[in-house]
All heavy atoms as an XYZ file, in Angstrom:
674
protein
N       0.838     -1.192      0.000
C       0.000      0.000      0.000
C       0.878      1.248      0.000
O       1.863      1.304      0.729
C      -0.913      0.026      1.203
C      -2.042     -0.975      1.111
O      -2.339     -1.503      0.041
N      -2.669     -1.245      2.229
N       0.472      2.252     -0.787
C       1.259      3.481     -0.799
C       1.084      4.252      0.492
O       0.089      4.073      1.192
C       0.675      4.259     -1.980
C      -0.697      3.735     -2.153
C      -0.658      2.304     -1.694
N       2.053      5.088      0.817
C       1.884      5.931      2.016
C       0.669      6.832      1.835
O       0.330      7.221      0.713
C       3.170      6.761      2.071
C       3.973      6.417      0.872
C       3.280      5.343      0.106
N       0.028      7.159      2.923
C      -1.195      7.968      2.840
C      -0.931      9.324      2.215
O      -1.845      9.949      1.707
C      -1.838      8.153      4.226
O      -0.883      8.724      5.112
C      -2.363      6.842      4.750
N       0.299      9.791      2.212
C       0.599     11.095      1.628
C       0.376     11.112      0.123
O       0.304     12.173     -0.482
C       2.029     11.514      1.963
O       2.941     10.585      1.404
N       0.251      9.942     -0.517
C       0.000      9.907     -1.958
C      -1.482     10.074     -2.279
O      -1.834     10.214     -3.437
C       0.504      8.594     -2.587
O      -0.218      7.501     -2.037
C       1.990      8.418     -2.381
N      -2.360     10.058     -1.276
C      -3.790     10.240     -1.481
C      -4.141     11.711     -1.331
O      -3.631     12.390     -0.451
C      -4.600      9.455     -0.450
C      -4.433      7.958     -0.500
C      -4.256      7.234      0.674
C      -4.466      7.259     -1.691
C      -4.123      5.850      0.643
C      -4.330      5.877     -1.729
C      -4.153      5.187     -0.555
O      -4.025      3.824     -0.590
N      -5.085     12.181     -2.174
C      -5.564     13.546     -1.979
C      -6.488     13.576     -0.757
O      -6.860     12.534     -0.218
C      -6.248     14.089     -3.238
C      -7.485     13.312     -3.634
O      -8.242     12.828     -2.794
N      -7.702     13.182     -4.937
N      -6.870     14.776     -0.343
C      -7.675     14.921      0.879
C      -9.001     14.182      0.785
O      -9.412     13.490      1.719
C      -7.920     16.391      1.184
C      -8.710     16.609      2.461
C      -8.930     18.082      2.772
O      -8.273     18.944      2.170
O      -9.772     18.352      3.633
N      -9.680     14.282     -0.354
C     -10.975     13.606     -0.524
C     -10.812     12.098     -0.358
O     -11.618     11.441      0.280
C     -11.564     13.938     -1.891
C     -12.858     13.195     -2.169
C     -13.466     13.565     -3.514
N     -14.601     12.746     -3.843
C     -15.798     12.845     -3.294
N     -16.022     13.741     -2.363
N     -16.779     12.038     -3.658
N      -9.777     11.568     -0.928
C      -9.541     10.126     -0.858
C      -9.212      9.691      0.567
O      -9.665      8.634      1.019
C      -8.403      9.771     -1.813
C      -8.108      8.305     -1.869
C      -8.484      7.695     -3.192
N      -8.174      6.290     -3.201
C      -7.100      5.769     -3.761
N      -6.241      6.532     -4.404
N      -6.892      4.476     -3.699
N      -8.426     10.462      1.277
C      -8.129     10.139      2.675
C      -9.406     10.111      3.509
O      -9.618      9.183      4.303
C      -7.152     11.154      3.275
C      -5.705     10.990      2.895
C      -4.899     12.183      3.402
C      -5.146      9.695      3.453
N     -10.274     11.100      3.330
C     -11.531     11.150      4.078
C     -12.411      9.961      3.684
O     -13.001      9.301      4.546
C     -12.262     12.490      3.861
C     -13.652     12.467      4.476
C     -11.444     13.634      4.426
N     -12.481      9.673      2.395
C     -13.292      8.540      1.925
C     -12.824      7.237      2.568
O     -13.633      6.440      3.060
C     -13.180      8.444      0.402
C     -13.882      7.234     -0.190
C     -13.845      7.276     -1.701
O     -14.744      7.850     -2.304
N     -12.832      6.701     -2.312
N     -11.532      6.998      2.598
C     -11.000      5.774      3.200
C     -11.280      5.734      4.701
O     -11.599      4.689      5.258
C      -9.505      5.645      2.912
C      -9.223      5.353      1.437
C      -7.746      5.271      1.145
N      -7.119      4.105      1.744
C      -7.050      2.910      1.174
N      -7.583      2.698     -0.016
N      -6.450      1.910      1.797
N     -11.184      6.896      5.363
C     -11.464      6.960      6.798
C     -12.933      6.650      7.072
O     -13.255      5.863      7.965
C     -11.076      8.341      7.337
C     -11.471      8.547      8.760
C     -10.866      8.033      9.873
C     -12.583      9.305      9.232
N     -11.536      8.436     10.993
C     -12.595      9.216     10.629
C     -13.570     10.046      8.585
C     -13.551      9.848     11.405
C     -14.521     10.681      9.360
C     -14.504     10.573     10.759
N     -13.839      7.238      6.275
C     -15.269      6.987      6.448
C     -15.565      5.505      6.221
O     -16.306      4.879      6.992
C     -16.106      7.876      5.491
C     -17.555      7.427      5.449
C     -16.010      9.334      5.906
N     -14.996      4.921      5.181
C     -15.232      3.506      4.897
C     -14.648      2.605      5.983
O     -15.264      1.597      6.346
C     -14.657      3.141      3.526
C     -15.411      3.756      2.342
C     -14.609      3.590      1.060
C     -16.803      3.157      2.211
N     -13.503      2.959      6.524
C     -12.926      2.177      7.624
C     -13.818      2.264      8.861
O     -14.047      1.259      9.547
C     -11.518      2.673      7.953
N     -14.360      3.445      9.126
C     -15.292      3.620     10.242
C     -16.524      2.743     10.038
O     -16.987      2.064     10.960
C     -15.694      5.106     10.371
O     -14.520      5.877     10.569
C     -16.636      5.318     11.532
N     -17.040      2.726      8.816
C     -18.183      1.879      8.467
C     -17.835      0.405      8.686
O     -18.595     -0.342      9.315
C     -18.579      2.136      7.009
C     -19.625      1.215      6.480
C     -20.959      1.373      6.828
C     -19.293      0.186      5.612
C     -21.939      0.522      6.335
C     -20.255     -0.666      5.109
C     -21.584     -0.501      5.470
N     -16.704     -0.023      8.187
C     -16.279     -1.420      8.302
C     -16.227     -1.873      9.766
O     -16.806     -2.895     10.128
C     -14.896     -1.571      7.653
C     -14.353     -2.972      7.668
C     -14.648     -3.850      6.637
C     -13.530     -3.414      8.696
C     -14.139     -5.145      6.627
C     -13.016     -4.698      8.699
C     -13.324     -5.570      7.667
N     -15.552     -1.104     10.594
C     -15.398     -1.522     11.995
C     -16.682     -1.339     12.806
O     -16.960     -2.139     13.705
C     -14.210     -0.806     12.641
C     -12.904     -1.315     12.071
C     -12.108     -0.507     11.283
C     -12.507     -2.630     12.287
C     -10.923     -0.992     10.736
C     -11.325     -3.125     11.744
C     -10.545     -2.300     10.976
O      -9.377     -2.782     10.427
N     -17.490     -0.328     12.491
C     -18.757     -0.129     13.205
C     -19.767     -1.220     12.886
O     -20.639     -1.525     13.694
C     -19.376      1.227     12.831
O     -18.579      2.282     13.280
N     -19.643     -1.795     11.679
C     -20.606     -2.799     11.223
C     -20.027     -4.210     11.242
O     -20.479     -5.100     10.518
C     -21.096     -2.443      9.815
C     -21.739     -1.066      9.705
S     -23.135     -0.808     10.836
C     -24.317     -1.918     10.147
N     -19.043     -4.456     12.091
C     -18.445     -5.783     12.295
C     -17.909     -6.394     10.999
O     -18.152     -7.554     10.686
C     -19.453     -6.735     12.951
O     -19.912     -6.207     14.165
N     -17.156     -5.597     10.240
C     -16.631     -6.037      8.961
C     -15.836     -7.323      8.994
O     -15.835     -8.088      8.025
N     -15.172     -7.598     10.096
C     -14.408     -8.842     10.212
C     -15.302    -10.078     10.156
O     -14.820    -11.179      9.891
C     -13.589     -8.857     11.507
C     -12.446     -7.850     11.473
O     -11.888     -7.610     10.383
O     -12.116     -7.314     12.545
N     -16.605     -9.906     10.392
C     -17.550    -11.029     10.389
C     -18.422    -11.088      9.133
O     -19.305    -11.936      9.043
C     -18.467    -10.935     11.615
O     -17.713    -10.988     12.794
N     -18.207    -10.194      8.181
C     -19.022    -10.184      6.972
C     -18.810    -11.453      6.151
O     -17.744    -12.062      6.193
C     -18.687     -8.992      6.091
C     -19.029     -7.655      6.651
C     -19.770     -7.381      7.773
C     -18.628     -6.389      6.135
N     -19.864     -6.032      7.972
C     -19.165     -5.399      6.976
C     -17.878     -5.996      5.043
C     -18.975     -4.038      6.751
C     -17.686     -4.647      4.820
C     -18.232     -3.681      5.662
N     -19.824    -11.813      5.378
C     -19.688    -12.923      4.434
C     -18.618    -12.627      3.395
O     -17.886    -13.511      2.975
C     -21.009    -13.194      3.705
C     -21.998    -13.931      4.566
O     -21.637    -14.636      5.494
N     -23.270    -13.763      4.246
N     -18.564    -11.376      2.953
C     -17.597    -10.999      1.927
C     -16.989     -9.645      2.258
O     -17.642     -8.620      2.141
C     -18.268    -10.952      0.549
C     -17.287    -10.669     -0.561
O     -16.087    -10.546     -0.346
N     -17.792    -10.571     -1.766
N     -15.746     -9.665      2.663
C     -15.014     -8.423      2.902
C     -13.765     -8.379      2.020
O     -12.792     -7.708      2.349
C     -14.641     -8.292      4.379
O     -13.801     -9.360      4.777
N     -13.826     -9.086      0.891
C     -12.646     -9.165      0.032
C     -12.248     -7.785     -0.483
O     -13.081     -6.948     -0.796
C     -12.887    -10.115     -1.141
O     -13.869     -9.603     -2.002
N     -10.977     -7.571     -0.503
C     -10.415     -6.340     -1.021
C     -10.394     -5.168     -0.068
O      -9.728     -4.171     -0.336
N     -11.116     -5.251      1.038
C     -11.178     -4.110      1.952
C      -9.778     -3.784      2.461
O      -9.019     -4.652      2.867
C     -12.152     -4.372      3.111
C     -13.564     -4.064      2.695
C     -14.359     -4.824      1.889
C     -14.319     -2.905      3.020
N     -15.566     -4.207      1.701
C     -15.570     -3.021      2.383
C     -14.062     -1.779      3.782
C     -16.565     -2.046      2.498
C     -15.053     -0.817      3.897
C     -16.287     -0.955      3.258
N      -9.472     -2.522      2.400
C      -8.211     -1.930      2.824
C      -7.072     -2.161      1.833
O      -5.933     -1.852      2.127
C      -7.835     -2.340      4.258
C      -8.917     -1.974      5.235
C      -9.674     -2.943      5.854
C      -9.211     -0.650      5.495
C     -10.695     -2.609      6.724
C     -10.236     -0.302      6.365
C     -10.979     -1.281      6.982
N      -7.417     -2.674      0.632
C      -6.425     -2.678     -0.436
C      -6.298     -1.243     -0.955
O      -7.027     -0.349     -0.522
C      -6.847     -3.620     -1.563
O      -7.996     -3.119     -2.218
N      -5.424     -1.023     -1.885
C      -5.150      0.325     -2.376
C      -6.317      0.957     -3.125
O      -6.469      2.167     -3.139
C      -3.908      0.295     -3.274
C      -3.509      1.667     -3.750
O      -3.500      2.600     -2.932
O      -3.228      1.812     -4.948
N      -7.178      0.159     -3.747
C      -8.242      0.694     -4.592
C      -9.615      0.400     -3.993
O     -10.095     -0.731     -4.041
C      -8.129      0.086     -5.997
C      -9.069      0.708     -6.982
O     -10.089      1.275     -6.629
N      -8.727      0.596     -8.257
N     -10.257      1.430     -3.465
C     -11.567      1.258     -2.830
C     -12.620      0.726     -3.795
O     -13.590      0.113     -3.377
C     -12.076      2.587     -2.249
C     -11.215      3.187     -1.177
C     -10.178      4.150     -1.713
O      -9.247      3.675     -2.402
O     -10.274      5.359     -1.447
N     -12.452      0.966     -5.087
C     -13.421      0.486     -6.080
C     -13.448     -1.037     -6.149
O     -14.396     -1.612     -6.681
C     -13.094      1.044     -7.460
S     -13.208      2.836     -7.545
N     -12.433     -1.681     -5.627
C     -12.355     -3.132     -5.642
C     -12.767     -3.760     -4.315
O     -12.713     -4.972     -4.161
C     -10.936     -3.571     -6.026
C     -10.431     -3.033     -7.369
C      -8.989     -3.484     -7.606
C     -11.337     -3.453     -8.505
N     -13.167     -2.945     -3.354
C     -13.613     -3.457     -2.060
C     -15.010     -4.044     -2.237
O     -15.886     -3.414     -2.842
C     -13.626     -2.366     -1.007
C     -12.284     -1.749     -0.699
C     -11.080     -2.018     -1.305
C     -12.017     -0.753      0.279
N     -10.095     -1.250     -0.750
C     -10.640     -0.455      0.229
C     -12.805     -0.081      1.198
C     -10.041      0.481      1.060
C     -12.206      0.860      2.024
C     -10.839      1.127      1.968
N     -15.242     -5.234     -1.730
C     -16.535     -5.916     -1.868
C     -17.673     -5.007     -1.410
O     -17.633     -4.442     -0.323
C     -16.534     -7.201     -1.057
N     -18.680     -4.871     -2.272
C     -19.868     -4.090     -1.946
C     -19.816     -2.637     -2.374
O     -20.804     -1.928     -2.261
N     -18.675     -2.171     -2.877
C     -18.537     -0.782     -3.300
C     -18.430     -0.712     -4.814
O     -17.878     -1.606     -5.442
C     -17.294     -0.135     -2.689
C     -17.172     -0.175     -1.169
C     -15.915      0.560     -0.731
C     -18.395      0.415     -0.496
N     -18.957      0.361     -5.386
C     -18.859      0.579     -6.832
C     -18.408      2.002     -7.109
O     -18.708      2.923     -6.350
C     -20.216      0.367     -7.506
O     -20.656     -0.946     -7.329
N     -17.724      2.158     -8.232
C     -17.276      3.465     -8.711
C     -17.646      3.594    -10.180
O     -17.789      2.586    -10.875
C     -15.755      3.592     -8.614
S     -15.061      3.407     -6.981
N     -17.762      4.818    -10.658
C     -17.967      5.027    -12.087
C     -16.750      4.565    -12.872
O     -16.858      4.058    -13.969
C     -18.226      6.507    -12.402
C     -19.657      6.912    -12.114
O     -20.534      6.035    -12.056
O     -19.891      8.115    -11.926
N     -15.585      4.762    -12.283
C     -14.328      4.457    -12.958
C     -13.427      3.719    -11.973
O     -12.930      4.315    -11.028
C     -13.677      5.764    -13.415
C     -12.329      5.580    -14.082
O     -11.876      4.426    -14.248
O     -11.725      6.608    -14.447
N     -13.220      2.422    -12.188
C     -12.438      1.642    -11.223
C     -10.980      2.072    -11.166
O     -10.280      1.745    -10.225
C     -12.494      0.130    -11.518
O     -12.025     -0.106    -12.837
C     -13.900     -0.404    -11.339
N     -10.527      2.816    -12.153
C      -9.161      3.337    -12.120
C      -9.072      4.635    -11.325
O      -7.985      5.132    -11.064
C      -8.652      3.567    -13.546
C      -8.582      2.302    -14.374
C      -7.669      1.244    -13.768
O      -6.569      1.592    -13.310
O      -8.086      0.064    -13.720
N     -10.223      5.186    -10.955
C     -10.263      6.446    -10.227
C     -11.090      6.265     -8.957
O     -12.271      6.563     -8.938
C     -10.865      7.552    -11.102
C     -10.937      8.878    -10.384
O     -10.276      9.090     -9.376
N     -11.756      9.779    -10.884
N     -10.470      5.766     -7.891
C     -11.225      5.471     -6.666
C     -11.608      6.688     -5.843
O     -11.941      6.577     -4.680
C     -10.287      4.549     -5.901
C      -8.936      4.854     -6.398
C      -9.084      5.334     -7.809
N     -11.581      7.879     -6.432
C     -11.957      9.077     -5.684
C     -13.452      9.228     -5.503
O     -13.889     10.087     -4.764
C     -11.406     10.334     -6.370
C      -9.942     10.510     -6.113
O      -9.477     10.327     -4.998
N      -9.207     10.848     -7.147
N     -14.256      8.407     -6.170
C     -15.697      8.594     -6.064
C     -16.481      7.302     -6.000
O     -16.729      6.671     -7.010
N     -16.852      6.896     -4.803
C     -17.710      5.731     -4.628
C     -19.124      6.145     -5.052
O     -19.638      7.167     -4.601
C     -17.710      5.257     -3.159
C     -16.307      4.891     -2.697
C     -18.686      4.111     -2.939
C     -15.668      3.743     -3.431
N     -19.756      5.354     -5.921
C     -21.096      5.688     -6.399
C     -22.183      4.848     -5.759
O     -23.350      5.226     -5.786
C     -21.183      5.543     -7.931
O     -20.814      4.214     -8.286
C     -20.285      6.555     -8.623
N     -21.807      3.686     -5.199
C     -22.823      2.887     -4.507
C     -22.178      1.968     -3.481
O     -21.013      1.581     -3.613
C     -23.661      2.068     -5.488
O     -22.895      1.038     -6.061
N     -22.966      1.684     -2.468
C     -22.578      0.733     -1.428
C     -23.710     -0.280     -1.358
O     -24.855      0.083     -1.105
C     -22.387      1.421     -0.062
C     -21.290      2.477     -0.139
C     -22.088      0.387      1.027
C     -21.143      3.321      1.122
N     -23.390     -1.551     -1.577
C     -24.397     -2.601     -1.545
C     -23.895     -3.745     -0.669
O     -22.984     -4.468     -1.055
C     -24.680     -3.106     -2.962
O     -25.609     -4.159     -2.916
N     -24.486     -3.880      0.484
C     -24.035     -4.879      1.449
C     -25.109     -5.926      1.740
O     -25.086     -6.581      2.777
C     -23.610     -4.194      2.753
C     -22.428     -3.280      2.601
S     -20.963     -4.257      2.319
C     -19.826     -3.012      1.792
N     -26.043     -6.092      0.824
C     -27.131     -7.044      1.005
C     -26.580     -8.449      1.263
O     -25.694     -8.931      0.556
C     -28.018     -7.062     -0.240
C     -29.239     -7.914     -0.088
C     -30.146     -7.815     -1.292
O     -30.058     -6.855     -2.061
O     -30.966     -8.735     -1.457
N     -27.091     -9.092      2.307
C     -26.706    -10.457      2.643
C     -25.302    -10.592      3.198
O     -24.746    -11.685      3.231
N     -24.726     -9.504      3.668
C     -23.335     -9.545      4.128
C     -23.198     -9.612      5.646
O     -22.105     -9.442      6.173
C     -22.557     -8.344      3.570
C     -21.126     -8.679      3.262
O     -20.734     -9.836      3.259
N     -20.331     -7.667      3.021
N     -24.299     -9.866      6.342
C     -24.295    -10.035      7.802
C     -23.749     -8.831      8.559
O     -22.993     -8.980      9.513
C     -23.510    -11.296      8.207
C     -24.040    -12.616      7.663
C     -23.150    -13.762      8.121
C     -25.470    -12.856      8.092
N     -24.156     -7.639      8.143
C     -23.743     -6.453      8.873
C     -24.353     -6.480     10.267
O     -25.498     -6.892     10.443
C     -24.198     -5.184      8.150
C     -23.260     -4.653      7.069
C     -23.128     -5.624      5.935
C     -23.731     -3.317      6.573
N     -23.588     -6.047     11.231
C     -24.049     -6.029     12.614
C     -23.411     -4.837     13.297
O     -22.197     -4.660     13.223
C     -23.644     -7.323     13.324
C     -24.143     -7.371     14.757
O     -25.272     -6.906     15.020
O     -23.396     -7.872     15.620
N     -24.225     -4.016     13.914
C     -23.682     -2.858     14.605
C     -24.543     -1.640     14.351
O     -25.686     -1.739     13.915
N     -23.968     -0.495     14.614
C     -24.661      0.774     14.443
C     -24.028      1.525     13.286
O     -22.811      1.702     13.250
C     -24.549      1.616     15.730
O     -25.105      0.859     16.817
C     -25.275      2.937     15.595
N     -24.864      1.937     12.353
C     -24.371      2.689     11.211
C     -23.720      3.975     11.726
O     -24.351      4.757     12.431
C     -25.533      3.009     10.270
C     -25.205      3.464      8.879
C     -24.421      2.395      8.125
C     -26.479      3.802      8.136
N     -22.453      4.199     11.393
C     -21.770      5.383     11.931
C     -22.243      6.658     11.240
O     -22.536      6.648     10.039
C     -20.294      5.110     11.603
C     -20.336      4.263     10.385
C     -21.571      3.409     10.542
N     -22.317      7.750     11.964
C     -22.769      9.006     11.354
C     -21.839      9.477     10.237
O     -22.276     10.189      9.333
C     -22.797      9.996     12.524
C     -21.973      9.384     13.596
C     -22.000      7.895     13.380
N     -20.600      9.054     10.256
C     -19.643      9.459      9.223
C     -20.088      9.037      7.824
O     -19.703      9.653      6.833
C     -18.254      8.861      9.510
C     -17.561      9.442     10.703
C     -17.955      8.787     12.027
O     -18.831      7.892     12.039
O     -17.391      9.177     13.061
N     -20.915      8.002      7.739
C     -21.350      7.499      6.435
C     -22.131      8.570      5.669
O     -22.198      8.532      4.430
C     -22.164      6.184      6.584
C     -22.170      5.386      5.280
C     -23.554      6.454      7.065
C     -20.869      4.746      4.934
N     -22.676      9.552      6.367
C     -23.417     10.628      5.705
C     -22.509     11.477      4.811
O     -22.999     12.219      3.960
C     -24.133     11.515      6.720
O     -23.187     12.225      7.503
N     -21.200     11.344      4.965
C     -20.255     12.043      4.095
C     -20.524     11.689      2.631
O     -20.306     12.482      1.732
C     -18.821     11.688      4.495
C     -17.767     12.387      3.705
C     -17.300     13.652      3.893
C     -17.050     11.856      2.587
N     -16.328     13.930      2.965
C     -16.148     12.847      2.154
C     -17.064     10.640      1.925
C     -15.283     12.650      1.088
C     -16.206     10.451      0.866
C     -15.335     11.452      0.462
N     -21.026     10.475      2.389
C     -21.329     10.024      1.035
C     -22.674     10.517      0.518
O     -23.036     10.210     -0.607
C     -21.329      8.488      0.960
C     -19.971      7.885      0.997
C     -19.559      7.158      2.099
C     -19.105      8.023     -0.071
C     -18.303      6.576      2.137
C     -17.849      7.450     -0.051
C     -17.451      6.723      1.064
N     -23.397     11.268      1.302
C     -24.749     11.683      0.933
C     -24.848     12.196     -0.494
O     -25.689     11.752     -1.264
C     -25.262     12.740      1.916
C     -26.721     13.058      1.710
O     -27.520     12.180      1.400
N     -27.071     14.329      1.862
N     -24.009     13.123     -0.883
C     -24.097     13.714     -2.221
C     -23.634     12.746     -3.298
O     -24.287     12.591     -4.318
C     -23.298     15.002     -2.285
C     -23.931     16.122     -1.511
C     -23.165     17.415     -1.648
O     -22.452     17.592     -2.648
O     -23.282     18.243     -0.744
N     -22.520     12.068     -3.097
C     -21.975     11.218     -4.164
C     -22.845      9.986     -4.420
O     -22.903      9.500     -5.537
C     -20.542     10.800     -3.855
O     -20.480      9.990     -2.708
N     -23.527      9.477     -3.409
C     -24.360      8.303     -3.601
C     -25.733      8.650     -4.144
O     -26.435      7.796     -4.650
C     -24.514      7.519     -2.296
C     -23.233      6.922     -1.733
C     -23.521      6.210     -0.426
C     -22.567      5.983     -2.711
N     -26.127      9.902     -4.064
C     -27.457     10.315     -4.535
C     -27.440     10.857     -5.945
O     -28.477     11.108     -6.521
C     -28.023     11.386     -3.596
S     -28.387     10.765     -1.951
N     -26.279     11.080     -6.512
C     -26.197     11.668     -7.862
C     -26.579     10.675     -8.914
O     -26.498      9.518     -8.802
C     -24.778     12.183     -8.123
C     -24.460     13.359     -7.245
C     -23.039     13.876     -7.458
O     -22.243     13.230     -8.185
O     -22.732     14.907     -6.901
């Protein structure tokens, strides 16, 4: 993984929000958590981007049947605009 200094500010915040989501929702116990915390968020199970080569913009989160457990963190609202477009 590259040092975090290679990520722009939006990408750092996006990764932080997704990490908060993962740990708040018991990500270690999900049916499918493949790719999580790899370099490209577009390849993390349950996430989609318009352009998989440009992980700066998650367009959807789909965790159906993934055994999420916990409390949805308020940080997830950071995606409000990008997921509604």
